[in-house]
RODO-2510 file (C-alpha; in nm, 4 decimals, decimal comma):
residues 176
     n   res          X          Y          Z
     1     m     9,5518     9,0710     9,4066
     2     l     9,6313     8,8425     9,6773
     3     i     9,4598     8,5364     9,5328
     4     p     9,7591     8,4044     9,3218
     5     l     9,9746     8,4443     9,6537
     6     l     9,7198     8,2524     9,8538
     7     v     9,6967     7,9583     9,5905
     8     r    10,0665     7,9604     9,5401
     9     r    10,2189     8,0269     9,8913
    10     t     9,9552     7,9309    10,1252
    11     l     9,7692     7,6740     9,9675
    12     g    10,0916     7,5188     9,7823
    13     a     9,9141     7,4894     9,4520
    14     g    10,0339     7,5887     9,1004
    15     a     9,9020     7,7454     8,8065
    16     q     9,6099     7,5012     8,7354
    17     a     9,4840     7,5581     9,0773
    18     l     9,4913     7,9351     9,0219
    19     g     9,3125     7,9022     8,6899
    20     l     9,0362     7,7050     8,8935
    21     v     8,9973     7,9618     9,1515
    22     l     8,9805     8,2666     8,8869
    23     a     8,7383     8,0716     8,6733
    24     t     8,5018     7,9916     8,9665
    25     s     8,5138     8,3681     9,0722
    26     g     8,4178     8,4641     8,6873
    27     l     8,1610     8,2048     8,6750
    28     g     8,0194     8,3584     9,0068
    29     g     8,0096     8,6965     8,8449
    30     a     7,8338     8,5596     8,5327
    31     i     7,5731     8,3642     8,7366
    32     a     7,4869     8,6940     8,9302
    33     s     7,4662     8,9036     8,6195
    34     l     7,2363     8,6429     8,4434
    35     a     7,0371     8,6252     8,7790
    36     v     6,9631     8,9747     8,7849
    37     g     6,8744     8,9955     8,3946
    38     w     6,6430     8,6734     8,4401
    39     f     6,4695     8,7501     8,7623
    40     g     6,4796     9,1412     8,7613
    41     a     6,6057     9,3516     9,0322
    42     p     6,4703     9,3481     9,3785
    43     e     6,2213     9,6282     9,4888
    44     r     6,4856     9,7231     9,7638
    45     r     6,7691     9,7666     9,5370
    46     v     7,0001     9,9747     9,7647
    47     s     6,9381     9,7256    10,0648
    48     a     7,0023     9,4450     9,8379
    49     m     7,3279     9,6065     9,6720
    50     w     7,4685     9,6723    10,0137
    51     a     7,3675     9,3559    10,1571
    52     a     7,5334     9,1670     9,8544
    53     w     7,8560     9,3721     9,8842
    54     g     7,8648     9,3012    10,2562
    55     l     7,8167     8,9396    10,2426
    56     s     8,0823     8,9550     9,9635
    57     g     8,3192     9,0831    10,2121
    58     a     8,2276     8,8240    10,4754
    59     c     8,2855     8,5869    10,2098
    60     v     8,6382     8,6942    10,1941
    61     v     8,6930     8,6337    10,5339
    62     g     8,6104     8,2587    10,4268
    63     l     8,8716     8,2883    10,1343
    64     a     9,1261     8,3646    10,4011
    65     l     9,0516     8,0657    10,5839
    66     a     8,9922     7,8236    10,2823
    67     a     9,1802     7,4853    10,3707
    68     n     9,2395     7,4101    10,0207
    69     v     9,1922     7,5093     9,6490
    70     v     8,8365     7,3610     9,6039
    71     v     8,7334     7,5537     9,9199
    72     a     8,8940     7,8707     9,7728
    73     g     8,7132     7,8203     9,4307
    74     l     8,3758     7,7701     9,5967
    75     v     8,4142     8,0933     9,8102
    76     a     8,5686     8,2663     9,5252
    77     l     8,2469     8,1824     9,3322
    78     a     8,0224     8,3446     9,6184
    79     v     8,2633     8,6371     9,6730
    80     f     8,2625     8,7408     9,3037
    81     g     7,8934     8,6384     9,2539
    82     l     7,7778     8,8647     9,5435
    83     l     8,0038     9,1557     9,4340
    84     m     7,8829     9,1287     9,0658
    85     y     7,5119     9,1151     9,2090
    86     g     7,5915     9,4469     9,3853
    87     n     7,7559     9,6116     9,0843
    88     v     7,4764     9,5106     8,8389
    89     l     7,2260     9,6841     9,0693
    90     w     7,4398     9,9867     9,0926
    91     g     7,4683    10,0848     8,7227
    92     p     7,1048    10,1188     8,6608
    93     l     7,0384    10,2931     9,0018
    94     v     7,2982    10,5540     8,9184
    95     q     7,1276    10,5962     8,5596
    96     s     6,7806    10,6560     8,6998
    97     t     6,8370    10,8560     8,9979
    98     v     7,1056    11,1150     8,8955
    99     p     6,9837    11,4096     8,6849
   100     r     7,0794    11,3761     8,3195
   101     n     7,2903    11,7072     8,3244
   102     l     7,5014    11,5622     8,6108
   103     l     7,5524    11,1913     8,5112
   104     g     7,8864    11,2663     8,3668
   105     r     8,0261    11,4243     8,6549
   106     v     7,8786    11,1741     8,8886
   107     s     7,9934    10,8644     8,6851
   108     s     8,3303    11,0298     8,6698
   109     l     8,3651    11,0462     9,0564
   110     d     8,2119    10,6881     9,0864
   111     y     8,5033    10,5613     8,8261
   112     l     8,7635    10,7919     9,0255
   113     f     8,7034    10,6256     9,3499
   114     s     8,5833    10,2709     9,2709
   115     l     8,8558    10,2041     8,9751
   116     g     9,0949    10,5066     8,9761
   117     l     9,1946    10,4227     9,3387
   118     s     9,2402    10,0599     9,3025
   119     p     9,6171    10,0889     9,2382
   120     v     9,6073    10,2170     9,6068
   121     g     9,4325     9,9052     9,7390
   122     v     9,6801     9,6772     9,5566
   123     l     9,9798     9,8750     9,6865
   124     l     9,8312     9,8631    10,0441
   125     a     9,7478     9,4984    10,0304
   126     g    10,1053     9,4218     9,9064
   127     v    10,2529     9,5937    10,2005
   128     l    10,0223     9,4520    10,4414
   129     a    10,0729     9,0850    10,2986
   130     t    10,4565     9,1321    10,3424
   131     a    10,4152     9,2869    10,6910
   132     i    10,1184     9,0569    10,8600
   133     g    10,0840     8,7700    10,6219
   134     i     9,8614     8,6772    10,3247
   135     r     9,5775     8,5113    10,5047
   136     t     9,5688     8,7885    10,7809
   137     t     9,5736     9,0484    10,5133
   138     i     9,2900     8,8859    10,3309
   139     l     9,0957     8,8417    10,6554
   140     v     9,1169     9,2145    10,7479
   141     g     9,0167     9,3178    10,4090
   142     g     8,7055     9,1131    10,4279
   143     v     8,6067     9,2371    10,7690
   144     v     8,6594     9,5969    10,6524
   145     a     8,4600     9,5159    10,3437
   146     a     8,1851     9,3429    10,5337
   147     l     8,1603     9,6418    10,7870
   148     s     8,1663     9,9011    10,5164
   149     a     7,8210     9,7688    10,3967
   150     c     7,6895     9,9094    10,7315
   151     v     7,6688    10,2572    10,5799
   152     v     7,3075    10,1343    10,4368
   153     v     7,1764    10,2415    10,7934
   154     l     7,2991    10,6078    10,7609
   155     p     7,0192    10,8464    10,6889
   156     g     6,9349    10,8934    10,3329
   157     m     7,1390    10,5900    10,2026
   158     r     6,8253    10,4094    10,1185
   159     d     6,6396    10,6996     9,9523
   160     p     6,6889    10,5704     9,5929
   161     e     6,4636    10,2822     9,7082
   162     r     6,1722    10,5376     9,7563
   163     h     6,2491    10,6457     9,4002
   164     w     6,2202    10,2991     9,2568
   165     r     5,9358    10,1702     9,4929
   166     g     5,6064    10,0741     9,3271
   167     r     5,7482    10,1619     8,9585
   168     t     5,7224     9,9383     8,6710
   169     r     6,0188     9,8335     8,4814
   170     s     5,9299    10,0665     8,2039
   171     e     5,8838    10,3558     8,4014
   172     v     6,2186    10,3142     8,5553
   173     t     6,4013    10,2559     8,2025
   174     e     6,2090    10,5653     8,0592
   175     g     6,3573    10,7844     8,3314
   176     s     6,0277    10,9234     8,4700
***
């Protein structure tokens, strides 16, 4: 949400520069998605997913510190590539570990918290950017996102890895 403001107000660039940054972020997501499809998911999916999300947050810090549009574009490529990598691992993890009779409820909660509450984040980002500045807001958001990945060390967070470990791709897709 703050990328247009970063490009225009902080980096002093226009619409073409914003297009470059947004295009590179899309490219990063596409590359990550294709990489998972091509190489397959890692055996330790939960750890890889949270590592990608945490690194994405750390890269957001780099976005806050970007000196020019080219650097912002390259960092956006990494941010959205890592974010999408984690997201691509998340979907099959939910599908394969949640009992079928609860899948609708779990998916609803997932969408509620990951998508439904997005407007709250947008509002909060706008208020913070006005109060403390665009770069500082992006920096704080990146630090919070990076630190949130530390939940992977909590008990039970990596239990789904035990579910997947040692199973073939066909066993996982069959849901056995």
